[in-house]
C-alpha positions in Angstrom: 65.7 115.1 108.6 66.6 113.3 111.9 66.6 115.7 114.8 68.9 113.8 117.2 68.5 114.6 121.0 72.1 113.7 121.6 74.9 115.7 120.1 78.2 113.6 121.0 81.1 115.5 122.0 84.7 114.3 121.1 87.2 114.9 123.8 91.2 114.5 122.7 93.6 113.0 125.2 97.0 111.4 125.0 97.0 107.7 125.2 99.7 105.9 127.2 102.4 103.5 125.8 100.5 100.6 127.3 97.4 101.5 125.5 98.8 101.7 121.8 101.8 99.4 121.9 99.6 96.2 121.7 98.9 97.4 118.2 102.7 98.0 117.4 103.2 94.4 118.6 100.6 93.4 115.9 102.5 95.2 113.0 105.9 93.8 114.2 104.7 90.2 114.3 103.0 90.6 111.1 99.5 89.7 112.4 97.8 92.7 111.1 97.0 93.2 107.4 96.0 96.4 105.2 99.5 97.9 105.0 99.9 99.2 108.4 103.5 98.1 108.7 104.4 99.9 105.6 102.8 103.0 107.0 104.7 102.6 110.4 108.1 102.3 108.8 107.4 105.2 106.6 106.8 107.4 109.5 109.6 106.1 111.5 112.3 105.3 108.9 114.9 104.2 111.6 112.8 101.5 113.1 112.9 98.8 110.5 116.7 98.9 110.7 116.7 98.6 114.5 114.2 95.6 114.2 116.1 93.9 111.3 119.1 93.8 113.6 117.3 91.0 115.6 116.4 87.6 114.4 113.8 86.3 116.9 110.4 87.8 117.1 110.7 88.3 120.8 113.8 90.3 120.3 112.2 92.5 117.7 109.1 93.2 119.8 111.5 94.1 122.7 113.4 96.5 120.5 110.2 98.1 119.3 109.1 98.5 122.8 112.3 100.2 123.7 112.1 102.4 120.6 108.5 103.6 121.5 109.3 104.0 125.1 112.0 106.5 124.3 109.9 108.1 121.6 106.9 108.6 123.9 108.9 110.3 126.5 110.5 112.5 123.8 107.2 113.3 122.1 104.9 113.7 125.0 105.3 117.5 125.3 104.2 117.6 121.5 101.5 115.3 121.9 100.2 117.5 124.7 100.2 120.5 122.5 98.7 118.4 119.6 95.6 117.6 121.9 94.8 121.4 122.3 95.2 122.0 118.4 93.1 119.2 117.5 90.5 120.0 119.9 90.0 123.5 118.6 89.8 122.1 115.0 87.4 119.6 115.9 85.1 121.7 118.1 84.5 124.0 115.0 82.8 121.2 113.1 81.6 118.7 115.8 77.9 119.6 116.1 77.4 119.8 112.4 79.1 116.5 111.6 77.1 114.7 114.4 74.0 116.1 113.0 74.8 115.1 109.4 75.8 111.5 110.4 72.7 111.1 112.2 70.6 112.5 109.1 72.5 110.3 106.7 72.1 107.0 108.4 68.6 108.0 109.9 68.9 107.2 113.3 69.5 109.0 116.6 72.8 109.0 118.4 72.5 106.8 121.4 72.9 108.3 125.0 76.1 106.4 125.5 77.6 108.5 122.8 77.4 111.7 124.7 81.2 111.7 125.1 83.5 109.9 122.7 87.2 109.8 123.3 89.9 110.4 120.7 93.2 109.2 122.0 96.4 110.4 120.4 99.1 107.8 120.0 102.3 107.3 118.2 101.0 104.6 116.1 99.7 105.1 112.5 97.0 102.2 113.1 93.7 103.8 114.5 91.6 101.2 116.2 88.3 102.0 117.5 86.6 100.5 120.7 82.8 100.3 120.3 82.4 99.1 124.0 84.0 102.2 125.6 83.3 104.7 122.8 86.9 105.5 122.1 89.2 105.5 119.0 92.9 106.2 118.4 94.4 109.0 116.3 97.9 109.3 115.1 99.3 112.3 116.9 101.4 113.9 114.0 98.7 113.9 111.4 97.6 117.0 109.6 94.5 118.8 110.4 92.9 117.1 107.3 94.2 113.6 108.2 93.0 113.9 111.7 89.4 115.1 110.7 89.6 112.1 108.3 90.3 109.6 111.1 87.7 111.2 113.4 84.8 111.1 111.1 85.7 107.6 109.9 85.8 106.2 113.3 82.6 108.1 114.4 80.7 106.8 111.4 81.6 103.1 112.8 80.0 104.0 116.2 76.7 105.2 114.6 76.8 102.7 111.9 76.9 99.7 114.1 73.8 101.1 116.1 72.0 101.2 112.8 73.2 97.7 112.0 71.7 96.5 115.2 68.5 98.2 114.5 68.3 96.6 111.0 69.7 93.3 111.9 69.1 92.8 115.6 70.2 89.1 115.8 73.8 89.5 114.7 76.4 88.8 117.3 78.6 91.8 118.0 81.9 89.8 117.8 81.3 89.9 113.9 81.8 93.6 114.2 85.5 92.9 114.3 88.1 91.7 111.9 88.1 89.4 109.9 84.2 88.9 109.6 82.3 89.9 106.5 80.2 92.4 108.5 83.5 94.2 109.8 84.8 94.2 106.1 81.4 95.8 105.0 81.8 98.4 107.7 85.2 99.4 106.4 83.9 100.0 103.0 81.1 102.2 104.3 83.3 105.3 104.6 84.1 105.5 100.9 80.4 105.7 100.1 78.6 107.2 103.1 81.2 109.9 104.1 81.0 111.2 100.3 77.3 111.8 100.8 76.6 115.6 99.9 75.4 116.2 103.4 78.7 115.3 104.8 80.7 116.9 101.9 79.0 120.2 102.4 80.7 120.4 105.8 84.2 118.8 105.2 85.1 119.0 101.4 87.5 116.1 101.4 86.9 112.9 99.8 86.9 109.7 101.7 88.2 106.2 100.7 88.1 102.5 101.6 91.1 100.6 102.4 93.2 100.1 99.2 92.7 96.4 99.3 88.8 97.1 98.9 89.4 100.0 96.6 91.4 97.5 94.2 88.7 94.8 94.3 86.9 94.1 91.1 83.7 92.2 91.0 82.1 91.2 87.6 84.6 93.5 85.9 83.8 96.6 87.9 85.2 98.0 91.1 83.7 97.1 94.4 83.1 100.6 95.2 81.1 101.3 92.1 78.6 98.5 92.9 78.2 99.8 96.4 77.8 103.3 95.2 75.2 102.4 92.7 73.3 100.7 95.6 73.5 103.8 97.6 72.6 106.2 94.9 69.5 104.0 94.3 68.3 103.4 97.8 64.8 104.1 99.2 66.3 104.9 102.5 69.5 103.9 104.6 68.0 100.7 105.8 67.3 99.7 102.1 70.9 100.5 101.3 72.3 98.5 104.2 70.2 95.3 103.4 71.1 95.4 99.7 74.7 96.1 100.5 75.0 93.2 102.7 73.2 91.0 100.4 75.9 92.0 97.7 78.8 91.3 99.6 77.5 88.0 100.9 76.9 86.9 97.3 80.5 87.8 96.5 82.1 87.0 99.7 84.8 84.8 98.0 85.9 87.5 95.8 86.5 90.0 98.6 90.0 89.9 100.1 
């Protein structure tokens, strides 16, 4: 078992409109995949009608900005309360989760991970920022959904440190969409976070993006191939190498 010297702490806060609206912009202009638009309009059912009232993209973006400006002013007190509520929920499992992730991936947390920021936003899209150790969380999520988001994003931080240890020559720009390395990283939660060491703490199943869950390779789900590699690994480095070789060999079949 890894005995990590650093136990990161997650600090919740409220993100400003200028921090999360660029991702709303991506959804409104259809420049992001993976169903985020569908999820956004489900959470804000009156938004799509307001956007459909405009023809040009610029007008749609302007209408979206006005909508979320008003919504942010209206919801800010509720978001402030959510910060405190989520902080209490998360603090109860923080240390055990951090130790379990280090143990599963067989790597110490880095010193730069001592404080990781979870920023609550009005957006259903939850990007992570490797450079500044921050990720976004939808403010209106249930406790289970919030924990799911936190653990998913925390996995990315320690996972990419492990990646650099195993594959030191890779350019970090490939850790972002649409590169294959990024795609593999987004498949990992559906495998790694269902490890018994994680599940003994959380008791909630984790998935991949639906587009990866639905992918068949050689007649079998992509997840099943990766799960088999994980179940038969000698260590996490072995799994990571073999998983990467597998997705490279089937890159043209992965959406």
